[in-house]
N, C-alpha and C positions, 0 to 999 in steps of 0.2 A: 503494500499499500504506500510505502514512502516513495516508490518509483513511478507512480502513476502520473504525476505531472509530467516527469521526463518522457514517458511513454507516449504521451499526448503530443508532447512538443516534437517528438520523432515521427508523429503520424498516425498513432493509434485513434480509430474512429469510434470506438465504444470500450467501455470497461466493466468489468463485473467485480464488484467490491463488496465488502463486508460492513464498511462504514463510509460515509460520504467523505469526500477528499477536497472539495472545492472546484472539481472540474466539471460540475455537472452542466455549467452553462456552455461548455466547450464541445463535449461528445455525449453521445447516449450513455445512460450510466444505469446499469442493473444491479440492484441491492440484492444480494444472496446472504443465506445464513452461513455458507461455508464456502469458500471462494476456490479451494482445492477440489471440493466435490463438483461444483459448478464446472470447473476446468475440465474435469474427466467427462462430464455429460456432453460439453460443448464439443470436445475433441470426438468422442464416440460419433456424433452426428456429422461432424466435419469431415470425418475420415470414412463415412457410409459404413459404420457398424461393422467393421471387419471379423468379429468373433461369430458373425452368423454363419461363416463359411468354412471354419476350422474346428479341430479338436484341440481344447485347452487343457494343460496339466500343469499343475502348481505343485512345487515341492519347497516346505518350510522345515526348519529345525536349526539346531546350533551347528551340527557337524554332519557331513554326507551330503549336503544339498548338490555340489557340483558334480560329485561322482555320480549321484543317483541320476541326474539330468544327462550326463554322458552315456550312462547306460541305456536310459530311455530312448535317446536320440538313435541309438545302435539298434534297439528293439524295433522302433518305427522304422528304420531303414530295411531291417530283415523283413518286415511285412509288406514292404512295398511301397511305404509312405514317403511323404517328403517332409523331413522335419526342419523347424526352425528353433533355435535356442537362445534365450535371454538369461544371462548369468554372469558370474564373478569373472571368468577368464576372459569372454567376449560375448558379442551379440553375433549369431551366425545364421545364415540360411543360403541355401544353393552353393554357390562358390564365394559368397561374400563373408568377410570377417570384419566387424566393426569395433573399435575400442569400447570398453565397458567403464565408463567412469563411476558408476554405482552398481551394485548386484541387480537391483530392480529399479527400472527407470522411472521418472515422473509420469504421471497418467499421459499427458500429452506425447512425449516421446514414446512410450509404451505402445499406445494406440496408433501412433503414427508408423512405428516400426511393424506393428501387427499388419497394418495395411499394405505395406511394401511387400511383406512376406506372403500375404494372400494373392497379391497381384503377382507374385513369382511362383505360384503355385504350389506354396507349402500347404500341407494337410494337417500338420500338428504342430502346436507351439508348445514347447516345454520351457517352463519359467521357473527359475529360483526365486521365491517370493521371501524377501527379507522382513525381519520384524519392524524396521523402520518404515518400510513400504506400507505394511499392513496398518501401522499405527497411523501414518499420515494420508490413509485412504487412496494410495497411487493404484491399488488394484480393484477398488471399490466397484467398478463397472466390467469387471471380468468374469464371464459366466464360466467357471471351471467345470470341466467335465470329470476331472479327477484331482484330488488334492492329496498330497502324501505329508506325512509327519515322520520325520527320521528321529529325533532326540531332542532333549532340552537340558542343556549344562550352562554353566556360567558362563557368560558373554554380554557385552552391551549395557552393562549395569550403569555406565556413565550416561546412557540415556534413558533406560527404563527405571533405574534407582533401585527396583526390588526383583526377585526371581518371578513373584507373583504377577507383576505388572508386565514382566519379559513374556510370561505364558499367556497372560490375557490378550498380548498383542498376536502372538503366534496363534492363538485360538480363533483369531477371528477369520481365518481363512476357512475354518470348518463351520463355525456357526453361520456364515453368510453363503454357504453352498445352497444353490437353489437349481430348479430345472431349468436348463438353458432354452435357447429359441427353438430349438427342435422339440422341447417338451420332455427330452430324456433326463431321468433323474441321475444326479452326479453320484460319485464314489468319493469315500474317505478310506484312504490306506493309512492304517495307523500302527505305529510300532508297539505292541503291547508290553515288549520287554523294558520299555521306558516307564518310570513311575506315572509320569503326566499322561501317557497313552488311554488309561482307563477314563481319566478326566475328560479326554476330548471324545471317547465313544459315548459319553454320557451327554455331551451338549450338542453334538451334530445331529441334524434331522436327517442327513443323507444316508444313502447305504453304506454300509462298513465293511472293510475286509481287513483283517488284522494279520500282522506278521511279527515274527521273532522266534526265538529258540524255545519259547514256553510250550508246554503241552497244549495249551488253550489255544494256540496261534492257528490261523487258518492256513496261512503260507509260511512254512518252517523249514529247518535244514537238519540233517543229522549226517553221522558219519563224515564229520568234517575234518579235512587234513589240509595242512598247509605248510609250505616252505619257500625258500627263495624265488623260487620258480611260479609259485601261485597257489591257488585254492582249489579244492575238490570237494564236493559234498553232494548229498542226495536232497534234491529240491521236493518237498511235499506240498501239495496244493490241493484245492477242491475240484481241479481239472485233471489230477494225476500226479504222478512222480516221475522224475527225470534226474539223470546224472549231469551235474554241472563241473566242468573244469574251465577256471578262468585264470588268466595270467596276472590278475590283480593280487597284490599281496597285503597282508595284514587281517587279523580277525574280524576288525570292524566292517571290512568289505564284506563280508557274510551277510551283515545287516543291510548294506546298501543294495547289495544283489536282491536280496529279499522284497526290499522296498520297490525296485523296479520292476521285478517279477510281478508283485502284487498289482502294481499300476497298469502292467501290461495284461493282466488277466481281466482288470477291470474294465479295460478297452475292448474286452471281449476277443483279444487276440489268441490264436491257438498256442498251447504250451510249447509245441515244438518250435514255433517262431519266436517266441519269448526266449527259449533256451539259445537259439541260434544267435540271436541279437546280443545276449550276454556274453557268449564265449567269442564274440566277433570283436569285442573291445579289448584292445591290447593295453592302453596306457591312458592315463589322464594327465594333461600338463601340470607339472608341481605337486601332484597328489600322490605321494610314495611312488614317484617316478623313477623306474630303473635307469641308470645310467650304462650303457654299453661300454665295456673297457677290455683291452687285449689281456689283461690279467685275470679276467673271470672273477673279480671281486663284485660282491653285493653292495652297490652304491646307488643311493636313492637321494631325489631331490624332493623336499617336501615343505608345503606352504605354511605348516603348523605355527599358529600364533595364539592359541587358545588354550587354557589350562589342561583340558582333557587331549588336545591333540599333542 
């Protein structure tokens, strides 16, 4: 609001504001209760409602968002779809890679990018959804077909102040799930091994698919083996069982794979397609990424910057 006068001087012909700024005599002024929410709705109309033409998948949680979106991108490709991804590493679709200044863009940029993706034939948008974005309403008008919860641990308390506030922000992705333009009921894919998982199951009104290593989880793993070359385990799902071999390393990647498998099944993809997509992903940039070397040493580059990591 401090910049309204400057925007008018530079040629803005209308403004949407929460409080009057003194520019009412110069330009059309629309008084709104929340200008961030207004921005999202204006962008949605301006960019001709891109979400009516794609499948939208959101992934939230403290850890695992990036890896889970890479796995889902690979699964969508295995199914013959054309994925677009918005996340921490970059924003990408087709052969384009754009720098990502933030994990989840402001609504205007998010909806503009979604329109570009749809115009380039993208069938599925896979999005990392940050707690900041949820708190600030950046994804308010995104009709997610599938929402994934990875986990919750200590992070961003400079912004959210308490873990309860942090969880409340994350939970908005699940309390806001509603049937999309096609009328199809959305899915919540929730990690039941995380203590907050049961809380999310209780508050969401969507269909729920749970994952984890616990006996009550619908998508789970057993006979887990791991070494410097990757992971192997038996994937157990409502759609059947399958052997998984993945080059990803680290026990936490079992949960990331289960999250992606659950989302793939929620999208009604065949189990064999989900497995093929998981096994096709060789590495994620900067996420326990192996560095090839002549001496055969296990060297990894990792982005870890949180207490859990």
